[in-house]
N, C-alpha and C positions, 0 to 999 in steps of 0.2 A: 497356513493361508488363509485359513476360516477363519481366525481371527483377526486378521488384518484385512479383509473383504467388509465383515462385518463392520467393525470399524467403520471402514468407508462408509459401506452404503447406508449404516440404519439411520445416523441425519435425513439422506436424500427419501428415505422411505419414511421418515415422519415427518419429512414439507411436504411429500406426496398425499397419503394420508389426512394432513389438515386442512390443505385445499381442497381435495375433493368430497371426503366424506366430513368434516369436523368444522367447517366453515361458519356455520348457527350454533355449535356447540363452543365458544370461546375460549372458558374456561378447564375442556375438556383436552382441547387442544396444546394448551399451554403446558398440559400435566403431560399426555405425548411426547413431547418437545424435550420440556427437562428429564423427563425420565431417559429416552434417548440418548441425553447427554452427557449424563449419568452412568451409563451402562457402558457408551463409550471409554469414557472416563476409567473403568474398573477394569475395562479389557485390555486400553493399556497400559496398566500399570502392570495388568501380567503377563503384556507382549516383551516389556522393555525388560522385564528381568530377566529374558532367556539371552540379553546382551546384541550383539552383532547380528542381523537377520537379512543378509546381503538379497536372495531370491526368497521375498513370501510367495509366487506366483503369479504368471504372465499368459497371456495370450496372444495368437496371434490378430492385426488390426488390418492392416493392408499389405499386401505381398502383386507387386508389379516384379513379372521378368526377376531378376537378381535382388534386388528392392524390397526388403522386408520390413515394418515394423510393428511390433511390439506391446504391446502396456503390460507395464509390469511392475510391480511392485518390492521396495525392498525399504529396509529401516536399521540406520546403519550410522555410528557417531554421532552428530550435531542433529539428526534427524528425532534420534528417542530426543532429544532437551525440545526440539519445536512440536513436536508430536505429544509431549503433553505440557507443555504452554496451552495450544489449542482445546486440548481438549476439558483439560484442569478450568484456565479463565473462561473457556467455553460454557461449560457447566454451572460458573458461581454467577458468571453475568445469568443463566438462565434464571437462577434461585432468583436474583437480586429484581432482574424483571418481573416477577411473578409477584413482587408489591407492586414496584414501581409503574406497571402497566397496566393495575388491576382494574380499572376504570375504562381503559384504553378501549374506544369502539372499534376497531381493526385487531384485537389480541392475535387473534388466529393465524390473518395473513401475516404479525408482526412475527410470532411464532415459527411461521413456515420459514419467513427471512433469513431468522438464527438458525432452522436446521439448515438450511441450502448453504447459507458461508460455512457451515462446520464441513460439510463433504466437501464443498470446494478447496478450502483449505488442505484440508485431511491430504484430498487428493494433489495438491503438490507438494505435500510431506513425503507421500509414500511413492514419488514420481520417480521413476527410475531413469529417465532420458526428458530429453529439450522438449519433444512433441508432446508427450503427455502432460510436461508442466504446463505448457502452454496453453493446453485444452482449460485443466481448470485454473491458470492465471486472468484467463478471462470469464470464467465462470465466477468468479471470485468479484472480478469489476459487473457483474451483472448483480449479484446478490448487494452488494457493499450497496448499488444503485439503487435497490429494492428499498433497505433499508436505512440510506439516508433523506430518501424522498416516501418514508411512512407518512407521517404528517403532510399528505402530496396538496390538500388543500389551503398549505402556508407557501403562497408565493417563494417564499423565502428559502424551506425546504425542497420544493420543486426546481427551484435555479439551482439549486448546491447540490441536488443529484445528477442532474444534467452536466453539471460544469465539471464531477470528480468522474464521472464518466466520460465525457471527452477529453481531458487533459491525458486522463489513464491512455485513452486511446493512441495518445502522440508515441507514450513510452512504450506502447506494448506495440507499438508498429515497430518501431526501432527493433525490441525485442527477439519479431518473427524474421527482419531481415539478417540478424546474426546468429539466429538458428541457422535460417538457410546458409550460409556463410561457412556455418561448421560441416552443416553437409555437404554441403561442396569441397571444404578443404578434407576431410575425414570418411564420408560415403557413409555417416552414422552419426544418430543424434542421442546413442546411449551413451550414459555417463561412463561407464566401467571402457566398451569400445573406444571410446576417443582417449582417453587413459592412455590403453594399451598402446593407440597410434602413434602418440604425442613420445612416449617411453622409445618405443622400437622401431619409428621413423624418423623421417626430416619433415618439418615445414615450414612453410612461408613465412616468417616473425611479421613480415608487416598488414597479410593479409588479417593475422592470426589478432594482432593486437584491433583492426577495424570489426573482427568480429566480435571480440570481448567488448569492445568499446557501444559496439549494437546492443550486444548481452545486457549493459551495464544502462543502458536506454530504459530495458523494463524496471528494471530495479528504481532509475530516478522517478518515474512514474508511480509506484504501485508504492515506495517508499518515503515519496513527495519529498524530493530533493531540488534545489534550485538549477534549474529554472523550473521546472514543473510543480512547483509544493501548492501552489496559490488554491489547488485543491481542498487542503486540509482543515484551511480554518471553517471557511465555509463551510463544511461536511458537518460541521458542531448543530448543526440545525437540525440533527435525528437526536431521537431518543437518546438521553444519556448513557444507558446502557449498551447502545450500540457503539455510543465513542469508545466507551471501555473496550469494546468487542474488535472492533475495526480498527480504530487509529492510536492504541493502547499497547496492545499486544501480538496481534495477529496480521492482521491485511498489514498493516504497514512495514513491521516486520519480514512480512513475505519477499522484500526485495535483498534485503540483507541477507536470510535464508542462502536466497539462490543464488546471492555470490559465494558464498561457503559451497555450495554444491559444484559451482564453477572453479574451484580453489584450483585446482591444476591450471587450469588456460590462465587463470591471470598470473602467476609463478611464471609462466614464460612471455606473458606480456607487458614488461616493463612501461612502455611508453603508456599502455590503455589503464596500468595500475597506479599512476601516477597522475592522471586524471580524475581516478576514483578516490585518490585521498586529498585533492583539494576542493572539489563538488563536494566532499564529505566535510572538510573542515570550515567550509565559506557557508556554507546551511548550518554547521552548528554554531557559528558567531552571526549571522545578520538574524537566523531564527530565535538566539538570545535576547539579541539585542528589540527586536519586537517586541518580545513575550515582556520588556520589562515597561512597556506604555496600555497595555491592553488592560481593560477593565470587563470583561466577560471572562466570567472563571472558566468558565469552557476552552474560549478561546488561548486564554495563559499556559492551560495544561496541553493546548493541539499545538502552539508553537512552544513548548516546551519541549514536547515528542520531536517534533520537526530538528528541532536541536540535540537532542540524542542518537535519533535516527543519523545524522549528519556524524558523533561521534564513532556509531560502528561501522558506519560506512567507510569513514577516514582509517578504521585499524584494519578492517580486511583489504583494502587496497595495498596497505603496507606488505602483503602477498608477496610481493613482488617485488622488494626491495633486499639490496643487498646487504649483508650485518656482519663484520666477520667474517666476509668472505661466503657465506652463507645467505642463501633465500630464506626471508623469513617464514615463507609457505606458513603452516599448517599451527605456528606459534599466534599470528595476524591475526587469523583466520578465528580462533579460539579465542582471542581477545573480544574480538567483536562478537561473538556469539556469545561468551561470559555477558559482557552487558544488555546483549539483547533477552536473556534469561533472567537478570536477576531487574531489569524496567520493566518487562513485562509482569512481576508481581507488584511495585511499589507504585507503579503508571495505571495500572488496571485498578490499584486501590484508593489511587487520587480522583480517576474519573467517577468511580462509586461513590466516592464522598463527596465528590462536588452531584453528582445525582442526590445522594442524599441530602444534602443541603439546596439544591433548588427544590426539591418535594419539599422540605419542612418551611421554605420560605415562598409555600406559594407561587413556585416557580419563576423567582427570580433569581435572574444570571447577573447582574452588575452588582459587582464586588463591594461597592463603594454605597448600596443600600443595603449592606449586611451590617457588620458588626454586634460583638458580644453574644456569639454564640458558644463560647465555651464552656457558657453556664447552663445554656439550654439543649447544646445537643453533647454531653460526656464522652460517649463515647464515639460518637464522628469525629469529635473533633482530635481527641489523643489519637485515634488513630490515623490520621490524616494527617496530624506532626511527626509522626512517625516515618509515613512514607514522603514528605519530604524532607526531614533529614536523611532517609536511605536517595533521595536525590540528589540532594546538596553532596553528599559521598561524607555523609561523617562517623568515624569508627563507634561503634565495631559492624554498620549497619549494611546489607547488602550492596548498595550503590558505591560504600567505598572500594569495596575488593577490585569490583568491576571495571571502576573508574581509571584505577592503580595500575591493572593489567594494562590497558589501553594508552596511559600517558608513560609507561613505561616501553611498551612498542613508538610510540609517537618521540623520545628521546632519538633516534636517530635523524629526526627531522627538525631541526633546532625549531625553526618558524611554526612548523603546526605545533610540540611543543609551548610553545610560546603562545597561541590561539587558544589550543582547548585547554591552557590553565587559565585564561582569561575567558573564555567560556563555564569555566567551572566555578569561576568569582560573581558573575553575570546568573548562573543556574541557581545558587545561593541566596543572591539578593532579589532577584525577584519572586522566586516561591515564599521567601520569609514577608516580602510587600502583600502576597497574599493572603499569608496566614494573620500577619499583625490587624489587615485589618478587616477579613471575614470573623476573626473570632476573638478578637480584644474592641477595647473601648465601647462605645455606647452604641445602643441598637440606633439604626441611622433610619428605619423605615419601619413601617407597622406590620411586614412581613417578617421582618426579624424577629418584631419584639413578640409575635403569635408562636414561632418558630420554638416545635418539639422535638424528641428524639423520634427517630422514623423506627416502623415496626421491628420486630425481633426476626423476622425475618430478612430480612435487606440488612440486619448489622452480619449476620453470620457469614457472608460474602467478605464484609469487611475484616472481620476476626481473623478468618484464615489466611485472605492477605496480607493480612499484617505479621503473619507468621510468615511467609515469604520472605516478605519485606527485610523484616530481623534477620530470618535465617538464611537464605537463600542462597550468600557466596563465603557459605562456609563450605569444605571440599566433602561434607557427608552429604550435603545435598545438590550435586553436579559430579559426582564423581564417579557416578556409574555411565553416564554418556562422552565423560574426558577426561582422559590425566591430568587431575591438579597438578602434577610436573610439566606440563603440556601448554599450562597458560603463565603468560611473564608474567615475575615481577620481580621489582627493583630488589637486585642484592642490599643495598644498604634500605636505614630506615630515612634517609633524607627525602626523599620524592615525599613518602608516603608523607612526611610530617608537613611541608612545605603545600601538599594538597588539601592538607586539612587546616593549615592554617589558614589558606585560598579560600576553605571554607568556610569559615569559624566571621574571617572576613566579612565576607560577604552576606552572610547573617547579621554582624552584628552592626552591620551600614544599614540594611533593609529596618530593620528596628529601630536605629535612631531617627532614619529618616521618615518612616512613616505612622510612627506611634502617636496617639490622639490624632489623626488627622482624619479631614472629615473629604478631601477630595486630591487631587494629585498636585503635590507641591510646587514641582518644575516641569510642568508637560513637554514634554518634546515632539512636537507637530511628525517631523518625518518618523520618528518612528510610531507614535499611534496610529499612522497610515501609512504602515508597513511600506515605507520607502514608495509609497507608490508606484509599486509595482504591479497594483490591478490597474489601476486607472492605464498605466503602460499600457499594459496588454490588451485593455478595452479598444485603446487607439489602433496597436499595431490591429489586430481582428476587422476594427472598421478600415480601414486604411484596405486592409483585403478583402473585405466585403467589397467596396466600390469599386476595388480595383478587379475585382471577379464580375461584378455586375457590370461596369462599363464594358467589359470582352464578351461578354453572354449578350447583351445590345446591340455591339457591332455585328455580330455573329447573326445575331436574329435579325436584323433589322438589312444586312445587305447579302449576309449568304444564304437564309432561308427564304424570308422573304421576298427576298431582291431577287436572289438566284434561281431560288427552287421554286418558290411558289406564283412569284409572277412573270419570272424567266419562263419556266414553263407552262403558265397562261401563255403568253407570249406568241411561245414554240407552238402550241398548238392552236392560237389562231391564226399564226400565219401558213400553217400547214392545210388547216379548214380554210384559207382564202385560196391557197393554190388550188387544194383540188376541188373547191368550188368553181372555181375559172373553169376547170376541166370536165367539167356536167354540162354538155352542151346539149344531150338528148339526142345525139344522131346516132341509132342503132350500129346502122353501116361501120360509124370510125369505130363504138366500141368494138366491134365485133374485130377490124381490121388490129386492132392494138393487141387485144387478147390473142390473136398469132401470132403477131411477133415476140408475145411473152414467148408463148409455147416455145416457137421455134429458138429462143434464145435459151431456156432450159434444156432443150434436147440438144442443142451444141454445147453448153457447158459440159453435160453429161457426158458426151461422146469425147470433147477435151480430155476430161479429167478420167475417163477409161483407157486414155491409149489409143 
């Protein structure tokens, strides 16, 4: 219990110390946060060696009559894999940030935000009930707002932070409604108690489907699924290490992890499960198409993240599907989480690699102003290319195994299998496009010509993550938190061979199309403009704002001003006029009216008393 609470609270303590005592000691605050992240990683490795820990301690938070809500900590199954991702990636991002944010004026504030974010994510992983998860869920939203808007003096960063916060609140509202529905149906929000109620009692399938759908809304927001995906690409305005931490490995993966925690609900809610499948598949496809035409290196990776999250969501959605007379359940969940686990390594590597490239190119992010970097940044280029191959699902890198598992699950629905296969082709294509333009050919700007390898401190995280990108798909890497036999893989070699050929086809197509190019050869405006979804949202928001403004104007003019303010004034004036007419100055008249009033009061009292 003690170790778990230390892992949970140490980042919070570091954040508080930095903000209260070390605001003017930026370098020291950075080391305090990094040290806390390192300690959390070491303690995590020690904790997960003990295996599944169902109860790491709890205390009563709310007690109203028969209703009790406990704040409890548990670490079991996939949670052990998730806590490793959070602490390991968190530590490596801290380490990379020591170099990347070395001269930043707000370094103390930045590292405080990182520590607060790690505290929030750890709380989500440790939560043993939906209420506790929701509390930390919201804290993740707050800390991400602070990190995305770190350079708040830039209008684009401030707007991106606000957009991320508001869009996530839409999904979180649905999540809250889902929690209330679950509480109303089962009288508890504890995962274990809900599961027991499902096994031992009866339930309303319609209500359960609505509950799961509402809970899924939270995942749509956090994991940036359509239609709440618009915040993630804009969030790239934050520092690049933040992109690696929040938008590659942890925050956006929280939605997928949350769905694995409520797997027992998805299994008995087939309608909601189907919605989850198709939302994931559509997001994977649309995001991949958008990525093929983006020019900002971080936005390409952002849309890639959207697409891969779609893969994971789709896989978890298959948990409610029947196959061979049995619910896929845990196999589907394991497939989705397996890809989350491997994706964390190579996508964090890609984001940190892009950060190294941006740093070396004097903060240039346009891929068409780069080129020839493979000769100037050999280590960064090599690690980036390995991560690209892993993302493309090339054997024997980690991405091959996890994508293989998801596509095996997708064979239960041929339509989704076709979509998933096409997305695999697009992934290999747009990542090859990025690599060919950035690393090969000639330098297209002075910033690319002046680029050189980043300091060793920034290379260490890249090298560590490269090991994960290569080996995270091997059973020895994940066997301690999930049985390798419970991760689905195809019986024969046909599907792996087909998927490999699809990946190779995407790589070859990207290489042939973009080698020796200085600009986009075949621009597709609808894709480069992201299907005009942002513009459509702006129009919808404007219409809504104008509608609300019109209604508010009517209420203000006719109800508040017309009826209450002016009407009240007229009423007072009228009463005053009547009363003024009664002021004759005749004392005898006043005495007579007073006497009549006294008699009436006495009469009423006497009548009332019988």
